[in-house]
BARO-669614 format. One record per residue: residue number from 1; residue in three letters; chain; x, y, z of N, C-alpha, C in turn. Coordinates in steps of 0.1 Angstrom, whole numbers. Example, Ala and Ser with C-alpha at 12.3 -4.5 7.8 and 13.67 -1.06 7.14 Angstrom:
<koltors>
1 ALA A 132 -57 78 123 -45 78 132 -33 78
2 SER A 128 -22 71 137 -11 71 129 0 79
</koltors>
This chain:
<koltors>
1 HIS A 447 52 0 453 46 12 443 45 23
2 HIS A 436 55 25 426 55 36 415 45 33
3 ILE A 410 45 21 399 36 17 403 21 19
4 GLY A 416 19 16 421 5 17 421 0 31
5 GLN A 420 9 41 420 5 55 406 4 61
6 TRP A 396 7 53 383 6 58 379 -8 63
7 PRO A 372 -9 74 368 -22 79 357 -28 70
8 ALA A 355 -41 71 344 -47 63 330 -42 68
9 PRO A 321 -40 59 307 -35 62 301 -44 73
10 GLN A 295 -38 83 288 -45 93 274 -39 95
11 PRO A 264 -46 89 250 -41 90 246 -38 105
12 GLY A 240 -26 108 236 -23 121 247 -16 130
13 GLN A 259 -16 125 270 -10 133 275 3 127
14 ILE A 279 12 135 284 25 131 299 24 127
15 LEU A 302 27 115 316 26 110 322 40 109
16 HIS A 335 41 112 342 54 111 352 52 100
17 LEU A 349 59 89 357 57 76 365 70 73
18 PRO A 378 69 74 387 80 71 388 82 55
19 VAL A 387 94 51 389 97 36 393 111 34
20 ILE A 404 114 28 409 128 25 408 137 37
21 GLY A 413 133 48 414 141 60 401 142 68
22 GLN A 390 136 63 377 136 70 374 122 75
23 VAL A 365 121 85 361 108 90 346 108 88
24 LEU A 341 98 80 327 96 78 322 86 88
25 GLN A 311 90 95 303 81 103 292 75 95
26 VAL A 293 62 93 284 55 84 277 43 91
27 ARG A 264 42 89 257 31 95 249 24 84
28 ILE A 252 12 81 245 4 71 233 -4 78
29 PRO A 221 -1 74 210 -8 80 210 -23 77
30 SER A 204 -31 85 202 -45 82 190 -47 73
31 THR A 189 -58 67 178 -61 58 164 -61 65
32 ARG A 165 -63 78 152 -65 86 147 -52 91
33 GLU A 154 -41 90 150 -28 95 140 -22 85
34 LYS A 131 -15 91 121 -7 83 128 7 80
35 PRO A 124 14 69 130 27 66 129 37 77
36 SER A 118 36 85 116 46 96 126 44 107
37 ALA A 131 32 108 140 29 119 154 34 115
38 MET A 157 36 103 171 40 98 174 54 104
39 ARG A 164 63 103 167 76 107 168 77 122
40 GLN A 160 69 130 161 69 144 175 63 149
41 ALA A 181 54 141 194 48 145 206 56 139
42 ALA A 204 67 134 215 75 128 225 78 138
43 PRO A 238 79 134 249 82 144 247 95 151
44 ALA A 251 96 163 250 108 171 260 118 165
45 LEU A 255 130 160 264 140 154 261 153 160
46 PRO A 270 163 159 267 176 164 255 182 158
47 LEU A 249 192 164 237 198 159 239 205 146
48 SER A 251 209 144 255 217 132 256 208 119
49 VAL A 257 195 122 260 185 111 247 178 109
50 ARG A 242 179 97 230 172 93 233 158 86
51 PRO A 228 147 92 231 134 86 224 132 73
52 ILE A 230 125 64 224 122 51 219 107 51
53 VAL A 207 105 49 201 91 49 199 87 35
54 LEU A 206 77 30 204 72 17 195 59 18
55 GLN A 183 60 13 174 48 15 177 37 6
56 SER A 185 39 -4 189 28 -13 202 32 -20
57 ILE A 209 22 -26 221 25 -33 218 33 -46
58 TYR A 206 33 -50 202 40 -62 198 55 -59
59 GLU A 201 60 -48 196 73 -43 202 84 -51
60 VAL A 196 89 -62 200 101 -69 187 109 -70
61 GLU A 188 121 -76 177 130 -77 167 125 -88
62 CYS A 158 116 -84 150 109 -94 141 119 -101
63 TYR A 135 129 -93 125 137 -99 131 147 -109
64 ARG A 143 152 -106 150 161 -115 152 154 -129
65 LEU A 156 141 -128 159 134 -141 147 129 -148
66 LEU A 136 126 -140 124 121 -146 114 132 -151
67 GLN A 117 144 -146 108 155 -148 104 157 -163
68 PRO A 113 157 -172 109 159 -186 101 147 -192
69 LEU A 101 136 -185 94 124 -190 82 120 -181
70 LEU A 78 129 -173 66 127 -164 54 121 -172
71 PRO A 51 126 -184 39 120 -191 41 105 -194
72 HIS A 53 100 -193 55 86 -196 60 78 -184
73 LEU A 58 84 -172 63 78 -160 58 63 -158
74 TYR A 45 61 -160 40 48 -158 45 38 -169
75 LEU A 46 43 -181 52 34 -191 66 30 -188
76 LEU A 74 39 -183 88 36 -179 88 26 -168
77 TRP A 79 27 -159 78 17 -148 75 4 -154
78 GLU A 66 3 -163 62 -10 -169 74 -16 -177
79 LEU A 81 -8 -184 93 -12 -192 104 -18 -183
80 VAL A 106 -12 -172 116 -17 -162 111 -29 -155
81 LEU A 98 -29 -151 92 -41 -145 93 -53 -154
82 LEU A 91 -51 -167 91 -63 -176 104 -65 -183
83 ASN A 115 -59 -177 128 -62 -183 130 -60 -198
84 GLU A 123 -50 -203 124 -47 -217 138 -41 -221
85 PRO A 143 -44 -233 155 -37 -237 153 -22 -238
86 LEU A 161 -14 -231 159 0 -230 172 7 -231
87 ALA A 173 15 -241 186 23 -244 184 38 -239
88 ILE A 193 43 -232 193 57 -227 204 64 -234
89 MET A 200 74 -242 210 82 -249 211 96 -243
90 ALA A 222 99 -237 223 111 -229 235 119 -234
91 PRO A 236 132 -230 247 141 -235 260 139 -227
92 SER A 259 133 -215 271 132 -206 270 119 -198
93 PRO A 282 114 -194 282 102 -186 275 104 -173
94 THR A 275 116 -167 268 118 -154 253 116 -156
95 ILE A 247 123 -165 233 122 -167 229 108 -171
96 CYS A 238 102 -180 235 89 -185 234 78 -173
97 SER A 245 78 -165 246 68 -154 235 71 -144
98 GLN A 233 83 -140 223 86 -130 209 82 -135
99 PHE A 206 85 -148 192 81 -153 190 66 -153
100 VAL A 201 59 -156 200 44 -156 197 39 -142
101 GLN A 204 45 -132 202 42 -118 188 45 -113
102 VAL A 183 56 -118 169 60 -114 160 49 -120
103 LEU A 162 46 -132 153 36 -139 152 23 -132
104 VAL A 163 17 -128 163 4 -122 157 5 -108
105 SER A 156 17 -102 151 18 -89 136 21 -89
106 LEU A 130 23 -101 116 26 -102 107 15 -96
107 ILE A 112 3 -96 103 -8 -92 106 -13 -78
108 LEU A 114 -5 -70 117 -8 -56 103 -8 -49
109 PRO A 101 -17 -39 111 -27 -33 114 -39 -40
110 LEU A 108 -42 -52 112 -53 -60 126 -50 -66
111 GLN A 135 -60 -64 149 -58 -69 149 -61 -84
112 PHE A 156 -52 -91 158 -54 -106 167 -65 -108
113 GLY A 162 -76 -116 169 -88 -117 178 -90 -129
114 ALA A 176 -81 -139 183 -82 -152 196 -74 -151
115 ASP A 203 -74 -162 216 -66 -163 213 -51 -167
116 TYR A 221 -42 -162 220 -28 -166 234 -22 -166
117 ARG A 236 -13 -176 249 -7 -178 247 8 -177
118 PRO A 251 14 -166 249 29 -165 257 37 -175
119 TYR A 268 31 -180 276 38 -190 283 28 -199
120 PHE A 278 27 -211 283 17 -220 290 24 -232
121 THR A 301 19 -236 309 25 -247 311 15 -258
122 ILE A 317 20 -269 320 11 -280 331 2 -277
123 HIS A 338 4 -266 350 -5 -262 346 -16 -253
124 ASP A 333 -17 -249 329 -28 -240 328 -41 -249
125 THR A 331 -52 -242 332 -65 -249 319 -69 -255
126 GLU A 307 -64 -250 294 -69 -255 289 -59 -266
127 PHE A 298 -51 -271 294 -41 -281 287 -47 -293
128 LYS A 293 -57 -299 288 -64 -311 275 -71 -307
129 ASP A 274 -77 -296 261 -84 -292 250 -74 -290
130 TYR A 252 -62 -286 242 -53 -283 238 -45 -295
131 THR A 246 -44 -305 244 -36 -317 240 -44 -329
132 THR A 241 -58 -329 238 -66 -340 223 -66 -343
133 ARG A 220 -67 -356 206 -67 -360 201 -81 -363
134 THR A 210 -91 -361 207 -105 -365 200 -112 -354
135 GLN A 199 -106 -342 191 -112 -331 185 -101 -323
136 ALA A 175 -105 -315 168 -95 -307 177 -88 -297
137 PRO A 175 -76 -294 183 -69 -283 181 -76 -270
138 PRO A 192 -76 -262 191 -83 -249 183 -75 -239
139 ASN A 178 -82 -229 170 -75 -219 179 -68 -209
140 VAL A 183 -56 -213 193 -48 -205 189 -33 -206
141 VAL A 192 -26 -195 190 -11 -196 204 -6 -199
142 LEU A 205 1 -210 218 5 -215 220 20 -216
143 GLY A 230 25 -209 232 40 -210 244 43 -219
144 VAL A 242 52 -228 252 56 -238 253 71 -240
145 THR A 264 76 -245 266 90 -248 271 92 -262
146 ASN A 278 82 -267 284 83 -281 273 85 -291
147 PRO A 274 95 -299 264 97 -310 263 86 -320
148 PHE A 274 78 -320 274 66 -329 262 57 -326
149 PHE A 258 56 -314 247 47 -310 234 51 -315
150 THR A 232 64 -319 220 68 -325 215 59 -336
151 LYS A 224 55 -345 220 46 -355 223 31 -351
152 ALA A 233 29 -343 237 15 -340 226 9 -331
153 LEU A 218 16 -324 208 11 -315 194 15 -320
154 GLN A 193 18 -333 180 23 -338 170 11 -339
155 HIS A 175 -1 -339 166 -13 -340 161 -17 -326
156 TRP A 166 -10 -315 161 -13 -302 146 -9 -300
157 PRO A 138 -16 -293 124 -13 -293 120 -1 -284
158 HIS A 129 2 -275 126 13 -266 139 22 -264
159 VAL A 137 35 -267 149 44 -266 144 57 -259
160 VAL A 152 61 -249 150 74 -242 161 83 -246
161 ARG A 157 95 -251 167 105 -256 167 116 -246
162 LEU A 178 120 -240 178 131 -231 187 142 -236
163 ASP A 185 154 -232 194 165 -236 199 172 -223
164 GLU A 208 182 -225 214 188 -213 205 197 -205
165 ASN A 195 203 -212 186 212 -205 172 206 -202
166 ALA A 170 193 -204 157 188 -202 152 189 -188
167 ALA A 160 185 -178 156 186 -164 153 200 -160
168 ALA A 161 210 -165 160 223 -160 147 230 -166
169 ASP A 143 226 -178 132 232 -185 118 227 -179
170 GLY A 118 216 -172 106 211 -167 98 202 -176
171 PRO A 87 197 -172 80 187 -180 76 193 -194
172 ARG A 77 185 -204 73 190 -217 65 179 -224
173 SER A 58 182 -234 51 172 -242 61 166 -252
174 LEU A 68 156 -247 79 150 -254 74 140 -264
175 LYS A 80 139 -276 75 131 -286 77 116 -283
176 LYS A 67 108 -285 68 94 -284 64 87 -297
177 SER A 73 81 -304 71 75 -317 78 62 -318
178 ASN A 77 56 -329 83 43 -332 97 45 -337
179 PRO A 107 38 -329 120 39 -335 121 31 -348
180 GLY A 129 36 -357 130 30 -370 121 37 -380
181 THR A 111 46 -375 103 54 -384 107 68 -381
182 GLY A 113 75 -391 118 88 -388 129 88 -378
183 GLY A 139 78 -379 149 77 -369 158 89 -368
184 GLN A 159 97 -378 168 109 -378 163 118 -367
185 SER A 151 118 -363 146 127 -352 153 124 -339
186 LEU A 159 112 -337 166 109 -325 178 119 -323
187 ASP A 183 124 -334 194 133 -332 191 146 -326
188 ILE A 178 150 -326 175 164 -322 164 164 -311
189 LYS A 155 155 -311 144 157 -302 145 147 -290
190 PRO A 145 152 -278 145 143 -266 131 137 -264
191 GLY A 131 126 -257 118 119 -254 119 104 -253
192 LEU A 108 98 -252 107 83 -252 102 78 -265
193 TYR A 109 70 -272 106 64 -285 103 49 -283
194 THR A 91 45 -285 87 31 -283 75 27 -291
195 ARG A 74 14 -294 62 9 -300 52 4 -289
196 ARG A 56 2 -277 48 -4 -267 37 4 -262
197 LYS A 25 -2 -262 13 4 -256 13 0 -242
198 PRO A 11 9 -232 11 5 -218 -1 -4 -215
199 PHE A 1 -13 -205 -10 -21 -201 -20 -14 -192
200 LEU A -14 -3 -185 -22 4 -175 -26 18 -180
201 VAL A -37 23 -175 -40 37 -178 -35 45 -166
202 GLN A -26 54 -170 -18 62 -159 -28 71 -151
203 ASP A -23 74 -139 -30 83 -130 -26 97 -134
204 ARG A -34 104 -142 -30 117 -147 -30 127 -136
205 ALA A -38 125 -125 -39 134 -114 -26 136 -107
206 ILE A -18 125 -105 -5 126 -98 5 133 -107
207 ILE A 4 131 -120 13 137 -130 11 152 -130
208 ARG A -2 156 -130 -5 170 -130 -1 177 -117
209 HIS A -3 169 -106 0 175 -93 15 178 -92
210 LEU A 23 168 -97 38 170 -97 42 182 -106
211 ALA A 36 183 -118 39 193 -127 36 207 -122
212 LYS A 24 208 -116 19 221 -111 28 225 -99
213 SER A 32 216 -91 41 219 -79 54 224 -84
214 THR A 59 218 -95 72 223 -100 71 237 -106
215 ALA A 60 239 -114 58 252 -120 57 263 -110
216 GLY A 50 260 -99 48 270 -89 60 271 -79
217 SER A 69 262 -80 81 261 -71 76 261 -56
218 ARG A 66 253 -54 60 252 -40 67 241 -32
219 ARG A 74 233 -39 81 222 -32 96 221 -35
220 SER A 104 216 -26 118 214 -29 119 201 -37
221 SER A 131 199 -43 133 187 -51 133 174 -42
222 ASP A 137 176 -29 137 164 -20 123 160 -18
223 VAL A 113 169 -16 99 165 -14 94 159 -27
224 GLN A 97 164 -38 92 158 -51 98 144 -53
225 ASP A 110 143 -49 117 129 -50 109 120 -41
226 ALA A 106 124 -29 99 115 -20 85 111 -25
227 ILE A 78 121 -31 65 118 -36 65 108 -48
228 VAL A 75 110 -57 76 101 -68 80 87 -63
229 ARG A 90 86 -54 94 73 -50 83 66 -42
230 ARG A 76 73 -33 66 67 -25 54 62 -34
231 HIS A 51 70 -44 40 66 -53 43 54 -61
232 LEU A 56 53 -67 60 41 -74 62 29 -65
233 ALA A 67 31 -53 68 20 -44 55 14 -40
234 GLU A 45 23 -38 31 18 -35 25 10 -48
235 LEU A 28 15 -59 24 9 -72 30 -5 -73
236 THR A 43 -6 -70 50 -19 -71 45 -28 -60
237 GLN A 43 -23 -48 38 -32 -37 24 -37 -41
238 SER A 15 -28 -46 2 -33 -50 2 -43 -61
239 PHE A 12 -43 -69 14 -53 -80 19 -66 -74
240 MET A 28 -65 -64 34 -77 -58 26 -84 -47
241 ILE A 17 -76 -40 10 -82 -29 2 -94 -33
242 PRO A -6 -94 -44 -13 -106 -48 -4 -118 -51
243 LEU A 8 -116 -56 18 -126 -58 22 -132 -44
244 GLU A 25 -123 -35 30 -127 -22 19 -135 -15
245 ARG A 6 -130 -16 -5 -137 -10 -7 -151 -16
246 TYR A -5 -152 -29 -7 -165 -36 5 -175 -31
247 ILE A 17 -170 -30 28 -178 -26 25 -184 -12
248 ALA A 19 -176 -3 16 -181 10 7 -193 10
249 THR A -2 -194 0 -11 -205 -1 -4 -218 -6
250 LEU A 8 -216 -11 15 -228 -16 23 -235 -5
251 LEU A 24 -228 6 32 -234 17 24 -246 23
252 PRO A 31 -257 27 24 -268 34 19 -263 48
253 LEU A 8 -269 52 3 -267 66 14 -272 76
254 GLN A 15 -264 87 25 -268 97 22 -282 103
255 ARG A 10 -285 104 6 -298 110 10 -309 101
256 SER A 12 -307 88 16 -317 79 30 -320 79
257 ILE A 38 -313 87 53 -315 87 56 -324 99
258 SER A 59 -336 96 62 -347 106 77 -350 107
259 PRO A 82 -352 119 97 -355 120 100 -369 114
260 TRP A 90 -377 111 93 -391 107 93 -392 92
261 ARG A 89 -381 85 89 -382 70 97 -370 64
262 GLN A 101 -372 52 108 -361 45 99 -348 45
263 PRO A 104 -337 48 96 -325 49 90 -322 35
264 PRO A 77 -317 34 71 -314 21 78 -302 16
265 SER A 76 -300 3 82 -288 -4 71 -278 -8
266 LEU A 75 -267 -12 65 -257 -17 59 -262 -30
267 LYS A 46 -260 -31 39 -264 -43 43 -255 -55
268 ASP A 41 -260 -67 45 -253 -79 36 -241 -81
269 PHE A 43 -230 -86 35 -218 -89 27 -220 -102
270 ASN A 14 -219 -101 5 -222 -112 0 -208 -117
271 GLN A 4 -204 -129 0 -191 -134 -15 -190 -136
272 ILE A -21 -200 -141 -35 -200 -144 -43 -198 -131
273 ASP A -39 -205 -120 -46 -204 -107 -44 -190 -102
274 PHE A -32 -185 -103 -30 -171 -98 -38 -161 -105
275 LEU A -39 -162 -118 -46 -152 -126 -61 -152 -123
276 LYS A -66 -163 -118 -80 -164 -114 -83 -155 -102
277 THR A -72 -153 -94 -74 -145 -82 -73 -130 -84
278 VAL A -67 -126 -96 -65 -112 -99 -78 -104 -100
279 GLU A -88 -111 -106 -101 -104 -109 -108 -100 -96
280 VAL A -106 -108 -85 -113 -105 -73 -105 -98 -62
281 SER A -91 -100 -63 -83 -94 -53 -70 -88 -59
282 GLY A -71 -82 -71 -60 -77 -78 -56 -63 -74
283 PRO A -46 -57 -80 -40 -44 -77 -50 -33 -80
284 HIS A -60 -35 -89 -70 -25 -92 -78 -20 -80
285 LEU A -79 -29 -70 -86 -25 -58 -79 -15 -49
286 THR A -65 -16 -49 -57 -7 -41 -52 5 -48
287 THR A -50 4 -61 -44 15 -69 -55 24 -76
288 GLY A -66 18 -79 -76 25 -87 -73 26 -101
289 LEU A -61 21 -106 -57 22 -120 -65 11 -128
290 LYS A -69 16 -140 -76 7 -149 -66 2 -159
291 GLY A -70 -9 -166 -61 -14 -176 -61 -29 -175
292 SER A -52 -35 -183 -50 -50 -183 -40 -55 -173
293 TRP A -45 -56 -161 -36 -61 -151 -32 -76 -154
294 THR A -42 -83 -159 -39 -97 -162 -28 -98 -173
295 GLY A -29 -89 -183 -19 -89 -194 -6 -86 -189
296 LEU A -5 -76 -179 7 -72 -173 14 -84 -165
297 TYR A 5 -91 -158 11 -103 -151 16 -114 -160
298 LYS A 8 -116 -171 13 -127 -180 26 -123 -186
299 ARG A 28 -111 -189 41 -106 -195 52 -107 -184
300 PHE A 48 -104 -172 58 -104 -161 63 -118 -158
301 PHE A 54 -128 -160 59 -142 -157 70 -146 -166
302 GLN A 72 -139 -177 83 -143 -186 96 -136 -183
303 THR A 97 -127 -173 108 -118 -171 118 -124 -161
304 VAL A 130 -119 -161 140 -122 -151 136 -117 -138
305 ASN A 129 -106 -137 125 -100 -124 116 -110 -117
306 PHE A 106 -116 -124 98 -126 -118 105 -139 -114
307 LYS A 114 -144 -123 121 -156 -120 130 -154 -108
308 ARG A 136 -142 -107 145 -140 -95 136 -139 -82
309 TRP A 125 -132 -83 116 -131 -72 111 -144 -67
310 LEU A 107 -153 -77 102 -166 -73 112 -175 -67
311 HIS A 124 -173 -73 136 -181 -67 138 -177 -52
312 MET A 138 -164 -50 141 -160 -36 129 -164 -27
313 ARG A 117 -163 -31 106 -168 -23 106 -183 -21
314 HIS A 111 -190 -31 112 -205 -29 123 -208 -19
315 LEU A 134 -201 -19 144 -203 -9 139 -200 5
316 GLU A 132 -188 6 126 -184 19 117 -195 24
317 ALA A 108 -200 15 98 -210 19 105 -223 24
318 THR A 115 -227 16 122 -239 19 129 -238 33
319 HIS A 135 -226 36 141 -223 48 131 -224 60
320 LYS A 119 -218 58 109 -219 68 104 -233 71
321 ILE A 102 -241 60 98 -255 62 109 -262 69
322 ARG A 121 -260 65 132 -267 72 133 -264 86
323 THR A 131 -251 90 131 -247 104 121 -254 112
324 ILE A 109 -255 107 98 -262 114 101 -276 115
325 TYR A 106 -282 104 110 -296 104 121 -299 115
326 VAL A 131 -291 115 142 -293 124 137 -292 139
327 ASP A 128 -282 141 123 -280 154 115 -293 158
328 ALA A 107 -298 149 100 -311 152 109 -322 155
329 LEU A 120 -323 148 130 -334 150 136 -332 164
330 CYS A 139 -320 168 145 -318 181 136 -322 193
331 LYS A 123 -320 191 113 -323 201 108 -338 201
332 ALA A 111 -345 190 105 -358 188 111 -369 198
333 ASP A 102 -378 202 106 -389 211 111 -401 202
334 VAL A 124 -400 199 129 -410 189 130 -424 195
335 ILE A 132 -426 207 133 -439 213 120 -446 213
336 PHE A 109 -438 216 96 -444 216 92 -448 201
337 TRP A 96 -439 192 92 -441 178 98 -454 172
338 MET A 111 -456 176 118 -467 169 115 -481 175
339 ARG A 106 -482 185 103 -495 192 97 -505 182
340 ASP A 88 -500 173 81 -509 164 85 -507 149
341 LYS A 97 -501 148 102 -498 134 112 -508 130
342 THR A 112 -511 117 122 -521 112 136 -514 111
343 GLU A 146 -522 110 160 -517 110 162 -508 98
344 VAL A 156 -511 87 157 -503 75 151 -489 77
345 GLU A 140 -488 84 133 -475 87 142 -467 96
346 VAL A 148 -473 106 156 -466 116 169 -461 109
347 VAL A 175 -469 101 187 -465 94 184 -453 85
348 ASP A 173 -454 78 169 -443 69 168 -430 76
349 PHE A 161 -431 88 160 -419 96 173 -414 101
350 VAL A 182 -423 105 195 -419 111 203 -412 99
351 LEU A 202 -417 87 210 -411 76 204 -397 73
352 ARG A 191 -396 75 185 -382 72 190 -372 83
353 LEU A 191 -377 95 197 -368 106 211 -364 103
354 LYS A 219 -374 98 233 -372 95 235 -362 84
355 ASP A 226 -363 74 227 -353 63 224 -339 68
356 ILE A 214 -338 77 211 -324 82 222 -319 90
357 LEU A 228 -327 99 239 -323 107 251 -319 99
358 SER A 254 -326 88 266 -323 81 263 -313 70
359 GLY A 251 -309 68 248 -299 58 246 -304 44
360 ARG A 245 -318 43 243 -324 29 228 -327 27
361 GLU A 221 -316 24 206 -318 23 202 -317 8
362 GLY A 211 -316 -1 208 -315 -15 205 -301 -20
363 GLN A 206 -291 -11 205 -277 -16 212 -268 -6
364 VAL A 215 -256 -10 222 -246 -2 213 -241 9
365 MET A 216 -244 22 208 -239 33 217 -232 43
366 ALA A 211 -224 51 218 -217 62 223 -227 72
367 PRO A 234 -225 79 238 -234 89 228 -235 100
368 LEU A 227 -247 107 218 -248 118 222 -239 130
369 PRO A 212 -234 137 215 -227 149 222 -237 159
370 LEU A 231 -232 167 239 -240 176 231 -249 185
371 ARG A 220 -243 190 211 -251 199 205 -263 192
372 SER A 200 -260 180 193 -270 172 204 -281 168
373 HIS A 216 -277 165 226 -287 161 229 -296 173
374 GLN A 230 -290 185 233 -298 197 221 -308 200
375 LEU A 209 -303 199 197 -312 201 197 -324 191
376 LEU A 200 -321 178 199 -331 168 211 -341 171
377 GLN A 222 -336 175 233 -346 178 229 -355 189
378 ALA A 222 -350 199 217 -358 210 207 -368 205
379 GLN A 198 -364 196 189 -374 191 196 -385 183
380 PHE A 206 -381 175 214 -390 168 221 -400 177
381 ARG A 227 -396 187 235 -404 196 225 -414 203
382 ALA A 213 -409 207 203 -417 214 199 -429 205
383 ILE A 197 -426 192 192 -437 183 204 -447 181
384 VAL A 216 -442 178 227 -450 175 230 -459 187
385 THR A 229 -454 199 232 -462 211 223 -473 213
386 ALA A 210 -472 208 200 -482 209 201 -493 199
387 LEU A 210 -491 189 212 -501 178 222 -511 181
388 PRO A 223 -522 174 233 -532 176 247 -526 174
389 GLU A 257 -532 179 270 -527 179 276 -526 165
390 ASP A 273 -536 156 278 -535 142 272 -523 135
391 MET A 259 -520 138 253 -508 131 259 -495 137
392 GLN A 262 -495 150 267 -483 156 281 -479 149
393 ALA A 289 -489 146 302 -486 140 300 -479 126
394 VAL A 290 -483 119 287 -478 106 281 -464 106
395 LEU A 273 -462 116 265 -449 116 271 -438 126
396 THR A 282 -441 132 288 -431 141 291 -418 134
397 ILE A 286 -408 139 288 -395 133 302 -390 135
398 ALA A 307 -383 125 321 -378 126 320 -365 135
399 GLN A 328 -365 145 329 -354 155 337 -343 150
</koltors>
């Protein structure tokens, strides 16, 4: 009953949410806020109450769950980055769902673009699709607990097997072998089972550092969580920065955007051209990790993660170009421009203005700011007023 009365989420606003006799003060950060700003903007609470800051919706104890698989941390990061089919076999729904959530958060700040199922059962509608051997497994992270899946998913290329005491026992030398060869071992031995050889040579120093800190109990789990998340976030950022830098070169120059012509679009992403930049300004310069970065990028280009990222960057670039174009339209001297233009050219320009004002630009775009909308309407009226009366009747904008 209380939850049904909660207000709609408002980024940047403090919400008071009643639940079971308690009132939660919650503040959802906006997408433009930096993580450091979230803690500064936390709700004012009594000194005896310690606020809990969740940096993401995937916030679970990542180190506790990843601890037994630390030797394969980089390979897990690669498997998630490349949207590989990955089955998680766990002893309970809690461990199963939490581990899947941890996995899809390994590549933050890059958003995981494929499907993932924190808790999948034999009753789910995709059961036959996921267990059939007549086609390749789908690119999904699948969490299961039913022992039936030990054989049903034996053909999957990557399987993580967890046990009840794995996190408590600490890092171990867990077996990594090929699924399908000695598959019965999946019933007893936890670990990562895969045929995949990693593209990168892992940083053993950070793995040893985390393992020694755990053995000596010198750090709390919160600190270990922060170290793991920061390290993987920096790894992901180092991987994505060359891509972001290359995308910036595909944007048209601002001076090439004229109010009298259709705005230019973002140039096509050329994989060969990008790969040429990796050798001189790739992630190896910031991470120090050796390996086949070029091979990793080539495989990444085939993934849903890349396609989703490229789509979002394309939308952002299109929005930026459109903003510059609309600003140029608002400032243009349309009366001076139309003095030596043919009637066809003027009508084409007016129709373009009308499409922008009505939102019919051929793609989904954010609404115009009120001020820009008013200025474009003024430009539209100025042109129409200068046209013959018969043309004015045809081109009059709907108010």
